[in-house]
N, C-alpha and C positions, 0 to 999 in steps of 0.2 A: 504494500500500500504506500504509494508516494515514494519520495526520496528519503531514505533512512540514512542514519549516520554510517559513515564508511567503516567497515569492520577492520580491525587491526591486521596489518600484513605480516605474515609469518616469514622469517628469513628463509632464503633458498637453502635446501639441503645440500651439504657438501658431498660431492661424489667421491667414490673410492679413489678415482684417479687424482683428484685434488688433494686428498689426504696423503696419498703415496708421494706425490710430488713435494708436498710440504715437508714430509719426513725426510726425503732425500736431500732437500735443500738444507735442513738443519744439520743432517749428518755430514753433508759436504762442507758446510761452513766450519763445523767442528774439526774435521780432518784437515782442511786448508789452514785453519788457525794453528793447529798443532804442528803441521809441517813447517809453516813459516817460523814459528817460535823455535823449533828444534834447529832449523838452519841458522837462525840468528845466534843462538846460544850453543852452537855445535862445539865450540872450543872451550866452553865453560866446564867447570868441574862436574862430575857425575851427579853430585847432589843437586846442583842447580838445574841440570837437565831433567832430573826426576821431578823437581818442583815445577818446571815448565810443563812437563807432561801432565802433572796433576792439575795445574791451572787450566790447561787446555781442556782436560776432561770436565773440570768443574764448569767451564764456560759452555761446553756442549750440553751438560746436564741442565744448566740454568736456562739456556735457550730452549731446550726441550720442555722444561718446566713452564717457561713463559707461554710457549705454544699450547701446552696442555691447559694452562690457566685461561688462555683466550678461548679455547674450545669449550671449557666448562662454563665460562661466562656466556658464551654464545648459546650453549645448550639451555642455560637457565633463562636467558631472555626469550628464546624460542618457546620454552615451556610456559612462561608467564604470558606471552602473547597468545599462545594457543588457548590458555585458560580464559583470557579476556575475550578471545574470539568466540569460544564456546558460550560464555556468559552473554555476549552480544547476540548470538544467534538464538539463545534461549529467550532473551528479552524480546527480540523481534517476533518470535513465535507467539509469545504471550500477548504482545500488542495486537498481532493479527487476530488472535482468538477473541480478545476483548472487543476489538473494533467490529468484527463480524457479529458478535453477540449483540452489541449495541445497535448496529445497523438493522439487525433482525427485529429488535424491539421497536424501532421506529415504524415498522410496517404492521405492528400489532393492531388488533381491533379496539382495544381498550385504551383510553387516553392516559390513565396512570402508567401503563406500561410504556407508552411512547415518551412520556415525561422521564421515566427512569432511563430510557435509552439516551435521551438528550443529556441528562446529567452524567451518565456514564461516559459519554463522549467528551464532555467538558473536563471531567476528572482525568481522562486519558490524555487529553491535550495538555493539561497542566503538568502532568508527570513526565510526558515524553515530548519535548519541544520540537523534535524533528518531524513529528506527525501533525503539527498544528494546522498547516495549510490543508492537508487532506481532510481533517476533521471539520474545518470551516467549510470546505467544499461540500461535505455531506450535509451540514446544517443548512447551507444555502440551497442545496438541491431540494431539501424537504420544504423550505419556504417557497420555492418556485413551483412546487406541485400544488394544483388546486385541491381543496378538500374533496374527498370522494364520499359519495353516498351510495354504497353498493345496494343496500336494501332500505326499505322505508323504515324498518324498526331501528336502523342504526343511524338515522338522521341526526339524532342528538349527539351521538358519539363523534361523528365526523364533521358535521357542519354547525353544530351548536356551541354552547358555551365551553364545553370541555376541550374541543379542538381549538377554539380561540385561545384558551389558556396555554395549550401546548405551543402554539405558534408565538404567543407572547413570550413564553420562556425561551424559545429559540432566538428571538430578537434580543432578549436581555443577555443571553450568553454572548452573542456577538458584540453587543455594546460594552459589556463588562470587561471583556478581554482585549478590546481594541481602544478603550478609553485611556487617554494619556493623563497621568498624574503629574504632580510637580516635578517628580524625579522618576521618569519612566525607565531610565537605564537600570534602576535597582528595583523597580516594581515587579515583583514576581508574578503578578496577575496579568501584566501587559504582554500581549502576543505581537511581536514586531514583524514587519515585512510581510503582511498578509494581503492577498488579493480577494476581493469580494465579487461574486457573480450572482446578482439578484435580478437578472433580466426576466421580465414578465411576471415577477412575484406580486402577490397581493399582500400588502403590508399595512398593518393597523397600528395607529398611534406609534409611529416609528421615531424613537428618541435615540439619536446618534450624535449627540453633542460631545465636543472635546475629544473626538476619536482621531486615530491616525492609521491610514492604510496605504499600501503601496499603490493600488489602483482599485477602481470599483466600477461595475456596470449595473445600472438600474434601468437599462433600456426597456421601454414598454411596460414598466412596472406601474402599479396603481397604489398610491398612498391614500388610505382611508383615514381621515382625521389628521391631526398635526403630523408633520414631517420635520423634525428639528435636527438640523445639521450644524448648529451654531458652534463655531470654534474648531471645526474638524479640519484636518489636513489630508489632502490627497497628493501623495508624493509624485505620481507619474501618470495622472490621467483619471478622468471620471466621465462616464457616459450616462447622460440623462435624456437621451433621445426618446421621444414618444412617451415620456412619463406623464402620468395624470396625477395631479395634486388636487384632491377633493377638499382638503382643509388647509390649514396654515402651512406655508412653505417658508421655513426660517433658515436663511443662509448667511446670517450675519457673522462676520469675521471668519468665514470659511477661506482656507488657503488652498488654491489650486496650483500645484507645481507641475512642470512639464507641459506637454502638449496633449491634444486630444480631449479637451474639456468642452462638451457641447450640450446644449439644451434644445437642439432643433426638434420641432414637432411636439415639445412638451406643452402641457396645458395647465394653467393655474386657475383653479375654480374658486378659490377662497382668498384669504389674506396671504400676502407674500411680503417678505422683507429680506432684501439683499444687502442692507446697509448702505454705505456711501460709495463703495468701490468693489470691484470684482475682476478677476482675470478670466472668468468664464465667458464663453461665447453664447450670448442669448439670442442671436439671430435665428429667426424661425420659430421662436417660442410664442405662445399665445396666452392671454389672460382675459378673464371676464372683466367687464367694465362697470359692474354695479357699484354705486356709490357707497353701499353698506360695507364693502370690503376695503380695508386699508391696504394699499399697495405702495411699497417703497423700493424703487429701483436705483441702481448706481447712477451717478450723475451723467455718465456717458451713454445711457440707454433711455429710450423713450417709447411710448405706446403710439401705435398708428392704427386708427379705426377705419373701417370701410362702410359705405352705405349698405352694402349687401348684408353685412352681419354687424350691426352697431353694438351688439352686446359682447362682442369679442374684439380684442385689439392684438396686433402683432408687435413683438418687440423688435425695434430697429435701432441701429446706432444713431445717437443724436442726443441733444439736450432735452430734458423733460420740460414741458411748458410750465 
């Protein structure tokens, strides 16, 4: 499931040929050293020559001991890495089992079981950071799926208050772990560098304030009730094409970094507040023009109405009247 942490690499096994060559090199160095010393001290007294031979032998033994120590250290490192690799594989197997079990719970008929699946996924992501993006992808996929009503007797379970609570829990999980605190670097609850895909999702009372994501797609999603993005940062793009805002759309102090930020085809049917400035492209977005709805656009954007549909206005670059 997804990209997991890379397992430790075990050192390559030394071949018999490499070991034989190493032993011959040590033996050759010892004999060469002994020969050189004997030639140099050939005229020395026999006691000195004997001492030279003893020194040469000690040098050979020391070199062999060093090689043996290196092999022992290498063997120990290989053993430790093998243990870590085995533990890593066991952890990956455990994660896969827990993930599969939680995903299965999300498809259960009973809302409490689906809730349990969501919370199990949250706990899994909190414990294993390498799998957070995969878990977010699954939660987003659940929100993208419309509530099913297989049978009339199950309407309450799927489309009623219980399913509403399940979906609210899914939204809260995303907001909780993507919300930036004063010190997000040390906040163990913050999941960094996450991409959201909520294209076509039906979202209710969506509170996503002070969050930070790598990128997000809400294309063709429907926001029922308030959609609050105040203070959120999109690091490398945000797609709001074709989005329908039925209630408040709050984009004050939202930071759009990078390119690919568009609201083309989006419709604002209630109050909207973008603050005084934005880097988003609002060209092609539409808003209702009823006086009862407060609408605040950045200074560089204005509404343009047409006689054909006076209740709607298109957002265009320019100064508001």
